[in-house]
C-alpha positions as a Markdown table, in Angstrom:
| # | Residue | x | y | z |
|---|---|---|---|---|
| 1 | Met | 0.0 | 0.0 | 0.0 |
| 2 | Ser | 1.2 | 3.5 | -0.9 |
| 3 | Ile | 0.0 | 7.0 | -0.3 |
| 4 | Val | -0.4 | 8.4 | -3.8 |
| 5 | Val | -0.4 | 12.1 | -4.7 |
| 6 | Thr | -1.7 | 13.3 | -8.1 |
| 7 | Gly | -0.3 | 16.5 | -9.4 |
| 8 | Ala | 2.7 | 15.9 | -7.1 |
| 9 | Thr | 5.0 | 18.6 | -8.7 |
| 10 | Gly | 2.3 | 21.3 | -8.6 |
| 11 | Gln | 2.1 | 24.1 | -6.0 |
| 12 | Leu | -0.1 | 22.2 | -3.5 |
| 13 | Gly | 1.1 | 18.7 | -4.5 |
| 14 | Ser | 4.7 | 19.4 | -3.9 |
| 15 | Leu | 3.9 | 20.7 | -0.4 |
| 16 | Val | 1.9 | 17.6 | 0.4 |
| 17 | Val | 4.7 | 15.3 | -0.7 |
| 18 | Glu | 7.2 | 17.2 | 1.5 |
| 19 | Gly | 4.8 | 16.9 | 4.4 |
| 20 | Leu | 4.4 | 13.1 | 3.8 |
| 21 | Leu | 8.1 | 12.6 | 3.7 |
| 22 | Arg | 8.3 | 14.1 | 7.2 |
| 23 | Glu | 5.7 | 11.5 | 8.5 |
| 24 | Val | 6.3 | 8.3 | 6.6 |
| 25 | Pro | 9.2 | 6.5 | 4.8 |
| 26 | Ala | 9.8 | 7.6 | 1.2 |
| 27 | Asp | 9.1 | 4.1 | -0.1 |
| 28 | Gln | 5.5 | 4.5 | 1.1 |
| 29 | Val | 4.9 | 7.6 | -1.0 |
| 30 | Ala | 4.1 | 7.6 | -4.7 |
| 31 | Ala | 3.9 | 10.7 | -6.9 |
| 32 | Val | 1.7 | 10.8 | -10.0 |
| 33 | Val | 3.4 | 13.2 | -12.5 |
| 34 | Arg | 3.4 | 14.0 | -16.2 |
| 35 | Asp | 7.1 | 14.7 | -16.5 |
| 36 | Ala | 9.5 | 12.2 | -14.9 |
| 37 | Ala | 12.4 | 14.6 | -15.4 |
| 38 | Lys | 10.7 | 17.3 | -13.4 |
| 39 | Ala | 10.1 | 14.8 | -10.6 |
| 40 | Ala | 13.6 | 13.4 | -10.7 |
| 41 | Pro | 14.5 | 15.0 | -7.3 |
| 42 | Leu | 11.6 | 13.1 | -5.7 |
| 43 | Ala | 12.8 | 9.8 | -7.2 |
| 44 | Ala | 16.3 | 10.4 | -5.9 |
| 45 | Arg | 14.8 | 10.6 | -2.4 |
| 46 | Gly | 13.1 | 7.3 | -2.8 |
| 47 | Val | 9.6 | 8.4 | -3.9 |
| 48 | Glu | 8.0 | 6.1 | -6.5 |
| 49 | Leu | 7.1 | 7.9 | -9.7 |
| 50 | Arg | 3.9 | 6.9 | -11.6 |
| 51 | Ile | 3.6 | 8.7 | -14.9 |
| 52 | Ala | 0.1 | 9.8 | -16.0 |
| 53 | Asp | -1.6 | 12.8 | -17.6 |
| 54 | Tyr | -5.1 | 14.2 | -16.8 |
| 55 | Asp | -5.6 | 14.7 | -20.5 |
| 56 | Thr | -4.8 | 11.1 | -21.4 |
| 57 | Pro | -7.2 | 8.9 | -19.3 |
| 58 | Asp | -5.6 | 5.6 | -20.3 |
| 59 | Thr | -2.4 | 6.6 | -18.6 |
| 60 | Phe | -4.1 | 6.3 | -15.2 |
| 61 | Ser | -4.7 | 2.5 | -15.7 |
| 62 | Glu | -1.3 | 1.9 | -14.1 |
| 63 | Ala | -1.2 | 4.8 | -11.7 |
| 64 | Phe | -2.9 | 3.0 | -8.7 |
| 65 | Asn | -2.7 | -0.3 | -6.9 |
| 66 | Asp | -5.0 | -2.2 | -4.7 |
| 67 | Gly | -5.1 | -0.8 | -1.2 |
| 68 | Asp | -3.5 | 2.6 | -2.1 |
| 69 | Val | -4.7 | 5.8 | -0.4 |
| 70 | Val | -5.0 | 8.4 | -3.1 |
| 71 | Leu | -5.0 | 12.2 | -3.0 |
| 72 | Leu | -6.7 | 13.6 | -6.1 |
| 73 | Ile | -5.6 | 17.2 | -6.3 |
| 74 | Ser | -8.0 | 19.1 | -8.5 |
| 75 | Ser | -6.8 | 19.9 | -12.0 |
| 76 | Pro | -6.0 | 23.6 | -12.7 |
| 77 | Asp | -8.0 | 23.4 | -16.0 |
| 78 | Val | -11.2 | 25.1 | -14.9 |
| 79 | Gly | -14.1 | 24.1 | -17.1 |
| 80 | Arg | -12.2 | 21.0 | -18.4 |
| 81 | Arg | -11.3 | 19.2 | -15.1 |
| 82 | Leu | -14.5 | 17.2 | -14.5 |
| 83 | Pro | -13.8 | 14.7 | -17.2 |
| 84 | Gln | -10.1 | 14.7 | -16.1 |
| 85 | His | -11.2 | 13.9 | -12.6 |
| 86 | Arg | -13.6 | 11.2 | -13.7 |
| 87 | Ala | -10.7 | 9.4 | -15.4 |
| 88 | Val | -8.8 | 9.3 | -12.1 |
| 89 | Ile | -11.9 | 8.1 | -10.2 |
| 90 | Asp | -12.6 | 5.3 | -12.7 |
| 91 | Ala | -8.9 | 4.2 | -12.5 |
| 92 | Ala | -9.0 | 4.3 | -8.7 |
| 93 | Lys | -12.1 | 2.2 | -8.6 |
| 94 | Glu | -10.7 | -0.3 | -11.1 |
| 95 | Ala | -7.5 | -0.6 | -9.0 |
| 96 | Gly | -9.4 | -1.1 | -5.8 |
| 97 | Val | -7.9 | 1.7 | -3.8 |
| 98 | Ala | -8.6 | 1.9 | -0.1 |
| 99 | Arg | -9.6 | 5.5 | -0.1 |
| 100 | Leu | -9.8 | 8.5 | -2.4 |
| 101 | Val | -9.2 | 12.0 | -0.9 |
| 102 | Tyr | -10.2 | 15.0 | -3.0 |
| 103 | Thr | -9.4 | 18.7 | -2.7 |
| 104 | Gly | -12.6 | 20.5 | -3.4 |
| 105 | Val | -13.9 | 23.9 | -2.5 |
| 106 | Leu | -15.3 | 25.4 | 0.6 |
| 107 | Gly | -19.0 | 24.8 | 0.9 |
| 108 | Gly | -19.1 | 21.7 | -1.2 |
| 109 | Pro | -22.7 | 21.2 | -2.7 |
| 110 | Asn | -23.7 | 24.5 | -1.2 |
| 111 | Ala | -21.0 | 26.5 | -3.0 |
| 112 | Asp | -23.1 | 28.5 | -5.4 |
| 113 | Phe | -20.5 | 30.1 | -7.7 |
| 114 | Ala | -19.1 | 29.0 | -11.1 |
| 115 | Leu | -15.7 | 27.9 | -9.8 |
| 116 | Ala | -17.4 | 25.3 | -7.6 |
| 117 | Asp | -19.2 | 23.5 | -10.5 |
| 118 | Asp | -16.4 | 21.1 | -11.3 |
| 119 | His | -15.8 | 20.4 | -7.7 |
| 120 | Lys | -19.4 | 19.6 | -7.0 |
| 121 | Gly | -19.5 | 17.3 | -10.0 |
| 122 | Thr | -16.3 | 15.6 | -8.9 |
| 123 | Glu | -17.6 | 15.0 | -5.4 |
| 124 | Gln | -20.8 | 13.4 | -6.8 |
| 125 | Ala | -18.8 | 11.2 | -9.2 |
| 126 | Ile | -16.8 | 10.0 | -6.2 |
| 127 | Leu | -19.9 | 9.2 | -4.2 |
| 128 | Asp | -21.4 | 7.4 | -7.2 |
| 129 | Ser | -18.3 | 5.3 | -7.6 |
| 130 | Gly | -18.8 | 3.6 | -4.2 |
| 131 | Leu | -15.2 | 4.3 | -3.2 |
| 132 | Thr | -14.4 | 5.2 | 0.4 |
| 133 | Trp | -13.7 | 8.9 | 0.4 |
| 134 | Thr | -12.6 | 12.1 | 2.2 |
| 135 | Phe | -13.5 | 15.5 | 0.9 |
| 136 | Leu | -11.1 | 18.4 | 1.8 |
| 137 | Arg | -13.1 | 21.5 | 0.9 |
| 138 | Asn | -10.4 | 24.1 | 0.7 |
| 139 | Gly | -11.1 | 27.8 | 1.1 |
| 140 | Trp | -9.3 | 30.5 | -0.7 |
| 141 | Tyr | -5.4 | 30.5 | -0.8 |
| 142 | Ser | -3.6 | 33.5 | 0.7 |
| 143 | Glu | -1.2 | 33.3 | -2.2 |
| 144 | Asn | -4.1 | 34.3 | -4.5 |
| 145 | Tyr | -3.5 | 37.8 | -3.1 |
| 146 | Thr | 0.1 | 37.8 | -1.9 |
| 147 | Ala | 1.4 | 36.6 | -5.3 |
| 148 | Gln | 0.1 | 39.9 | -6.7 |
| 149 | Ile | 1.9 | 42.1 | -4.2 |
| 150 | Pro | 4.3 | 43.8 | -6.7 |
| 151 | Thr | 1.3 | 44.9 | -8.8 |
| 152 | Gln | -0.7 | 45.9 | -5.6 |
| 153 | Leu | 2.1 | 48.1 | -4.4 |
| 154 | Glu | 2.1 | 50.0 | -7.6 |
| 155 | His | -1.6 | 50.1 | -8.4 |
| 156 | Gly | -3.5 | 49.2 | -5.2 |
| 157 | Val | -5.9 | 46.3 | -4.6 |
| 158 | Leu | -8.7 | 46.0 | -7.1 |
| 159 | Gly | -11.8 | 43.8 | -6.7 |
| 160 | Ser | -15.6 | 43.5 | -6.8 |
| 161 | Ala | -16.0 | 41.7 | -3.4 |
| 162 | Gly | -17.4 | 44.7 | -1.4 |
| 163 | Asp | -17.1 | 44.1 | 2.3 |
| 164 | Gly | -17.2 | 40.3 | 1.9 |
| 165 | Lys | -14.8 | 38.4 | 4.2 |
| 166 | Ile | -12.3 | 35.8 | 3.0 |
| 167 | Gly | -11.2 | 33.0 | 5.3 |
| 168 | Ala | -7.9 | 32.4 | 3.4 |
| 169 | Ala | -4.9 | 30.3 | 4.5 |
| 170 | Pro | -1.7 | 29.6 | 2.7 |
| 171 | Arg | -1.2 | 26.4 | 0.7 |
| 172 | Glu | 1.1 | 25.0 | 3.3 |
| 173 | Asp | -1.7 | 24.9 | 5.9 |
| 174 | Tyr | -4.0 | 23.1 | 3.4 |
| 175 | Ala | -1.2 | 20.7 | 2.6 |
| 176 | Asp | -0.6 | 19.9 | 6.3 |
| 177 | Ala | -4.3 | 19.1 | 6.5 |
| 178 | Ala | -4.1 | 16.7 | 3.6 |
| 179 | Val | -1.1 | 15.0 | 5.2 |
| 180 | Ala | -3.0 | 14.6 | 8.4 |
| 181 | Val | -5.9 | 13.0 | 6.6 |
| 182 | Leu | -3.7 | 10.8 | 4.4 |
| 183 | Thr | -1.7 | 9.4 | 7.3 |
| 184 | Gly | -4.3 | 9.4 | 10.1 |
| 185 | Ser | -7.4 | 7.3 | 10.9 |
| 186 | Gly | -11.1 | 8.1 | 11.3 |
| 187 | His | -11.4 | 10.2 | 8.2 |
| 188 | Glu | -13.4 | 7.7 | 6.1 |
| 189 | Asn | -16.4 | 9.1 | 4.3 |
| 190 | Arg | -16.1 | 12.5 | 6.0 |
| 191 | Ser | -15.9 | 16.0 | 4.6 |
| 192 | Tyr | -14.0 | 18.9 | 6.1 |
| 193 | Glu | -14.7 | 22.6 | 5.5 |
| 194 | Leu | -11.3 | 24.2 | 5.6 |
| 195 | Ser | -10.5 | 27.9 | 6.0 |
| 196 | Gly | -8.3 | 30.3 | 7.9 |
| 197 | Asp | -9.1 | 31.1 | 11.5 |
| 198 | Arg | -9.5 | 34.9 | 10.9 |
| 199 | Ala | -11.3 | 36.1 | 7.9 |
| 200 | Phe | -10.5 | 39.5 | 6.4 |
| 201 | Thr | -12.0 | 41.9 | 3.8 |
| 202 | Leu | -9.9 | 43.1 | 0.9 |
| 203 | Ala | -9.9 | 46.6 | 2.4 |
| 204 | Glu | -8.3 | 45.0 | 5.6 |
| 205 | Tyr | -5.9 | 43.1 | 3.4 |
| 206 | Ala | -4.8 | 46.4 | 1.6 |
| 207 | Ala | -4.4 | 48.2 | 4.9 |
| 208 | Glu | -2.2 | 45.5 | 6.3 |
| 209 | Leu | -0.1 | 45.5 | 3.1 |
| 210 | Ala | 0.2 | 49.3 | 3.4 |
| 211 | Arg | 1.3 | 49.0 | 7.1 |
| 212 | Gln | 4.0 | 46.4 | 6.4 |
| 213 | Ser | 5.3 | 47.9 | 3.2 |
| 214 | Gly | 5.2 | 51.5 | 4.1 |
| 215 | Thr | 3.5 | 52.1 | 0.8 |
| 216 | Asp | 0.1 | 53.8 | 0.3 |
| 217 | Val | -2.0 | 50.9 | -0.7 |
| 218 | Ser | -5.8 | 50.9 | -0.7 |
| 219 | Tyr | -8.7 | 48.7 | -1.9 |
| 220 | Thr | -10.9 | 50.0 | -4.7 |
| 221 | Asp | -14.2 | 48.2 | -5.2 |
| 222 | Val | -15.2 | 48.4 | -8.9 |
| 223 | Pro | -18.1 | 47.1 | -11.0 |
| 224 | Pro | -17.6 | 43.5 | -12.3 |
| 225 | Glu | -17.2 | 44.8 | -15.8 |
| 226 | Thr | -14.4 | 47.1 | -14.8 |
| 227 | Leu | -12.6 | 44.3 | -13.0 |
| 228 | Lys | -12.9 | 42.0 | -16.0 |
| 229 | Thr | -11.5 | 44.7 | -18.3 |
| 230 | Thr | -8.6 | 45.2 | -15.9 |
| 231 | Leu | -7.8 | 41.5 | -15.7 |
| 232 | Ala | -8.0 | 41.2 | -19.5 |
| 233 | Gly | -5.6 | 44.1 | -19.9 |
| 234 | Ala | -3.2 | 42.3 | -17.6 |
| 235 | Gly | -3.2 | 39.3 | -20.0 |
| 236 | Val | -5.6 | 37.1 | -18.0 |
| 237 | Pro | -7.6 | 34.9 | -20.5 |
| 238 | Asp | -11.3 | 35.7 | -20.8 |
| 239 | Ala | -12.5 | 32.4 | -19.3 |
| 240 | Val | -10.2 | 32.8 | -16.3 |
| 241 | Ala | -11.2 | 36.4 | -15.8 |
| 242 | Asp | -14.9 | 35.4 | -15.8 |
| 243 | Val | -14.2 | 32.9 | -13.0 |
| 244 | Leu | -12.2 | 35.4 | -10.9 |
| 245 | Val | -14.9 | 38.1 | -11.3 |
| 246 | Asp | -17.6 | 35.6 | -10.4 |
| 247 | Val | -15.6 | 34.5 | -7.2 |
| 248 | Asp | -15.6 | 38.1 | -6.1 |
| 249 | Val | -19.3 | 38.8 | -6.9 |
| 250 | Ser | -21.0 | 35.4 | -6.3 |
| 251 | Ala | -18.8 | 34.0 | -3.5 |
| 252 | Ile | -16.7 | 36.5 | -1.5 |
| 253 | Ala | -19.3 | 39.3 | -1.5 |
| 254 | Lys | -21.9 | 36.9 | -0.3 |
| 255 | Gly | -19.8 | 35.4 | 2.5 |
| 256 | Leu | -19.4 | 32.0 | 0.8 |
| 257 | Leu | -15.6 | 32.0 | 1.3 |
| 258 | Gln | -15.6 | 33.4 | 4.8 |
| 259 | Gly | -15.4 | 29.9 | 6.5 |
| 260 | Gly | -15.1 | 29.8 | 10.2 |
| 261 | Ser | -15.6 | 26.1 | 11.0 |
| 262 | Gly | -12.2 | 25.8 | 12.7 |
| 263 | Glu | -11.7 | 22.4 | 11.0 |
| 264 | Leu | -8.4 | 23.4 | 9.3 |
| 265 | Ala | -6.8 | 24.4 | 12.6 |
| 266 | Arg | -8.0 | 21.2 | 14.3 |
| 267 | Leu | -6.7 | 19.0 | 11.5 |
| 268 | Ile | -3.2 | 20.6 | 11.5 |
| 269 | Gly | -3.1 | 20.9 | 15.3 |
| 270 | Arg | -2.2 | 24.6 | 15.4 |
| 271 | Pro | -3.7 | 28.0 | 14.5 |
| 272 | Thr | -3.8 | 28.7 | 10.8 |
| 273 | Thr | -1.3 | 31.2 | 9.4 |
| 274 | Pro | -2.8 | 34.7 | 9.5 |
| 275 | Ile | -2.8 | 36.9 | 6.4 |
| 276 | Ser | -0.4 | 39.3 | 8.1 |
| 277 | Gln | 2.2 | 36.6 | 8.2 |
| 278 | Ser | 1.7 | 35.6 | 4.6 |
| 279 | Ile | 2.1 | 39.2 | 3.6 |
| 280 | Ser | 5.4 | 39.4 | 5.6 |
| 281 | Val | 6.8 | 36.3 | 4.0 |
| 282 | Ala | 5.9 | 37.5 | 0.5 |
| 283 | Leu | 7.5 | 40.9 | 1.1 |
| 284 | Glu | 10.7 | 39.3 | 2.2 |
| 285 | Ser | 10.9 | 36.9 | -0.7 |
């Protein structure tokens, strides 16, 4: 039996693998990757590589073994990922894996915004498969904002989220939760609503960035059409811009990404990382 991580060289997957290697021997960890060369450092540390591609379903026929515990990290291909996920689910069922863990979105079936559609479809496909499951419904990542700090320092923080609060946490916190669920017991057929301990508005985020950077940064709330035009002008593809605008308008502004269950902190055994600390790390990097 192995603990298998799909998308193992991605931003979240790589953190999960590192966390697993702190908890279990390397020969108990398998990484599903598209590019063996990119994952060569993992292989050198004793991690088994299994080569598969979300866009080539047949490649998953050899990705899993009977008794594996599998973490399906959602594909980044918004709008295309449901059939990709179904290929993984079908292969996991055929192999007879012991449990399938999936990284969905905060709110699960109650998440009424466009980004959640693929996640809801995936959760239902897993339920329909009859596999033993765990759903990790991740909230917003702090990096969705801190990765934009250079632009924010120059142009300010722009959005259409109003006074909606965001229960964000960094990827590392969510990765630690995944490790706890993959290596622990009692998580079968359970869902977890994961979010940061302290939610913040974008105005509060901008104020904290201004305080730490010593730069005049403020939040400007704009109509959705203006936000989409701005994103398009920055080179964001139309389909992605539509999703990002919808997250602000249909999710954050309505409190759907505020969270507050405390389940992330309980899973990782410590308080979640506050946005102030994520800003500090980003400014120092």
